[in-house]
N, C-alpha and C positions, 0 to 999 in steps of 0.2 A: 386836093381835097376830095375825099370820097363822097359818093352820092348820099350815104346815110348822114354824114355830118352836114352836108349842104341842106338836107331836109330839116335838121334840128335848128340850124341858123335861120332858115326861112320861118320856122314856127316862132322863134324868138322875135323875129321882126314883124310878126303878124301877117306873114304872107304865105302861110302853109297852103299848098295847093292840093286840091282834089275836085272833078266834074260830075253832075247828076242830071238826069232828064226831069221833065216836069212831072208832078205827081197829081193824080186825079183828085185825091181827097184834100189837097192843100188849096187854100184860097188862091185865086189868080194873083201872081206876082209875089206871093209869100215864099221866102226862102226858108226851108226847114233848118232848125237850130238843134244840133246834136251836142248833148253834154257828155263829156268823157271823163270819168272819175278813175284815175290811175291809182298806183299805190306808192311809188317812189316819190322823191322830192323835187325832181327837175325833169325837163324834157331830155336833157343829156343822159340822165340815168335810164330813161325809158326809150332811148333813141332807136333801138332795134325793134321792139314791138310797136312803137309809135310809127316808125317807117313802114313796117309791115301793114299796119292798119291803114295808113294813108294810101299805100299802093293798092291794097285790097279795095278800098273805096274808089280809087281811080279806075280800077279795072271794071267797076260797075258804072262808071261814068260820072262820078262825083268830084266836083272841084270846089274847094273852100273859097268863099268870097264871090262865087259866080252863081251856083245854085244850091249851096249848102254852107252852113256856118258851123265850125267845130269849136266848141268851148272846152278846152283842156284844163283839168284841175289836178294838182299833185299833192297828196296828203302827207308824203314823207313818212309813211308807215306809222303815223300818229293816230290812235283810235278816235280822239275827239275831232281831228281834222277830217276824217272820213265823214263823220256826221255833219259837221258844219259846212263842208264843201258840197255835200249832197243837197243840203237845204238851200245853199246858195244857187245851185243849178235849177232847183225847183222854182226859186224866186225869179230866175231868168226866163221862166216859162219855156224851157227846152221842149222840143217835140219828141225827143227820144233820149234815153240814157244808154250809154255803154259803160258798164262797170267791170273793171279789171281786177280780179282776185276776190276772194271771199269777203273780206271786210268792206270793200267797195260795193259789192252786190247787196250785202245785208243793209248797208247804210242807204243805198238807193231804194231798197224795198221798204224800209221804214219811212223814207222821206216822201214817197208817193204811192198811191194805190191806183192812179189813173194814167200816168205817163208810161208809155211802153219802155221796158228795160230789157237790154240784151247783156247778159253777163258773159265773161270770158275768164278762163283759167280758174275755174271753181271745181273743187273735188266734191263728188257726191252731193249734188244740189238737193236731192230728195231728203237725205238725212238731216240737212240743216234747214229744211222747210222753206227753201226758196221756191220750189215747185211741188205740185201734187204728185206728179210722176214724170218720168222722162218722155213718155209718149204723149201725155196730155198735161202740159205744165199748169194750165189754169191761170186765172188772174191776169196780171199785166206784165208777166216776166217769162223769158225763155233765154236760151243761150247755148254756151259750149262748155262741156265738162272737160277737164284736162286729164282725166284718167290717172290722177296722181297716185291714188292708193293702188290701183290695179298694176301700175308699172314698177312698184317697189321690187317684186320678185325678179323682174327682167334686169334691173340694174344690179342687183346682187349677183345674179347669174353671170352677167358680163364681167363684173369685178372678179368673181371666182375664176372665170375663164382666163383672165389676164394674170392674176396673181394665184397661180396654181396651189401654192402652199397656204393660201388664206384659210385660217381656221377660227379666227376671232375678228369680228368687224363691228363698227359703230354705226348706228342709225341716229342721226341728229334730228330732233323734232322740236317744233315750237310749242312749248307747254301752255302758251297763251290760249291755244285752242285745244283743250284736253280731249275732246271727242275725236278730232283729227289725229292727234298724237297717239291716242289709243288704237285707232284703226290702222295707222301706219305700222305700229308695233305688232299688232295681231297678225296682219298679213305678212310682215317681214319675218316674224318668228316661224311661221309655217314654211316659207321659202327657205329660210336659213337651215331648218332641220333637214329639208330635202337635199340641200347642198352640203350638209355636214359641217355647217358653220355655226359658231356661237355668236348670236347677235345681241349687242348691248345697246339699249336705248339711252341716248344722252340728251337731256332736256335743256333748252334755253328759253328765255322769255324776252330777250332783247340783245342788241349788239354788244352790250357790256359783258354778256355771259360767254362770248365766244372763246376768250382766252381760257377761262375756267373749264369750258367744255373740252377743249383740246388738251388741257392738263389731265383731265379725267381719262381721255382716250389714251394718252401716253402712259399714265400710271397703270392702266389696265392692260397694257401691251397689246393693244388692238392693231391689226395689220392693214386695215382699209376702212374707208369712210364713205357712206352714202347718207342722204338726208331727205326728209320729206319736202314736198313742193310747198313753198311759202314765199310770199312777197318779200319778207325780210331777208331770206337767203338769196333771193335774186338781187336785191339791192346791195347786199354785202358780199357778192360772189368773189370779188377780188381779194377781200380780206380772208374769206374762207380758203381760197386757193393758196394764199400766202402762208396761212397757218399750217395747212396740210403739207406744203412743200418744205417748210422749215423743219418739220418733224419727219420728213421722208415718208409721208403717208400717201398711198394711192387713194385718190378721191374721184368719184363719179358724180357728175351733175345731171341736170335734167333739161338744160337748154343749150343749144349749139354754142352760144357765145361763152358759156362757162368753161368749155375746153378750148375753144378757138381763141378767145381773147383774155379771159380771166386767168387761165393757167391751171385748170384742173387736168388730171390725167386723161379723162374721157367724159363724154356726156351722151345721154340717150333720152329722147323725149319728143313730144310733138313739135312739128315744124312751126315756127312763128309765122312764116309766110302763109302756110296752109291754113293755120288756125284763124288768123285774122282775115283771111279771104273768106272763110266761113262766116265770121262775124259780120263782114261787109255784106254778105248775102242776106243775113237776117235783117240788117238795116234796110237794104233795098226792098225786101218783101214787105216790111212793116210800113215804110214810107209810101208804098204803093197800095196799102189798104189791108194787109194781112194783120190778124190779131195775134199777139204773142201766145195767148192761151191755146191757139190752134197750131202752133209751130213746135214740133217735137224738139227737145233738147238733143244736140248733136255731140258726137265724140270726134276727136281729131281723126283726120283721114290720112295723114302723112307723118311718119316718124323719122328722126335723124340720129345716126350714130356718128360721133366725131371723136377722133383720137388725136392726142397731142404728142408728137414724137420728141419734141424738146424736153417736155416734162418727163416722159418715159426714160430718156437718157439720163436726166438728173437723178431719177429714182433707181436707176440700174435695172429697168424693166424692158423686156423685149416683147412687143405685141406679137401674138401668134398670127400666122397667116389667116386663120379662120376669122379673126377680128378685122384685119386689114382688108380682106376681100369684101367684107360686109359694110365697111365704113363708108358713110356718105361723104366724109371729108377727112383728110389726113393733114393736120397742121404740123409744119416742120419748123 
């Protein structure tokens, strides 16, 4: 049994481990309680980011049940559950929120104006009014942006480098967030023109739309697929990879596990370990007395390129040396 799976089993058993020093602003003997609002439906679905968060907290000396309590909630990508579970964590009087993805962050923001909030994996937090500015967040919230929009051109560039004949590609976006979908498309179109690629935005609003979306991709004879960063796409990454492989479509994801485990051709994006280590640092600072309003929003500091040789073989694709030499991981 690998370490990640052991970690998830420990969570289910209520024995998830992480250790913390005593904090000056906490009453003597009081153990801080951290509410963590995820986006998927189970700890198993979140096992990789959850494991990265637990390890990040451990690196700062935090251990669940000893000097910190972690309250995990899993909304299963259901809008009303983000709201109800955020309210539930407020009722538990947590000392700090960690909110993973945009819906979780907005739900936490609506649920409390006083409990410190650290968001994770949120694109453009200024545009959606989570913070006043990146340098001076203001209010009770700060966190980590995932540079989701900024990395659209890089993923298209990598896809074009691997599929040299690429002239028509799909950008799958979640239309449930029209502002994000519009920005993904705007930035993607600029990058596509530079690369000499026609980019077709393909909108979905839920997992039931995936089959239709891939039918649209096939009918339009598109030659490759990228997609916006979204909790729904992370939750359904295996389905996305399967649909792409069935249609012999090269697909690039944004998280290491999308290529390494789900079966996409490649992935490029922020390191989960690095990003959640940054989240743990925010937690550490706030529990020691820092105010979220004074902590600038951070960007990821480490990015990972992963390629899947098995999928490449199935698609009849040969990775150029320029990609293999830059890859952080080659899955065979």
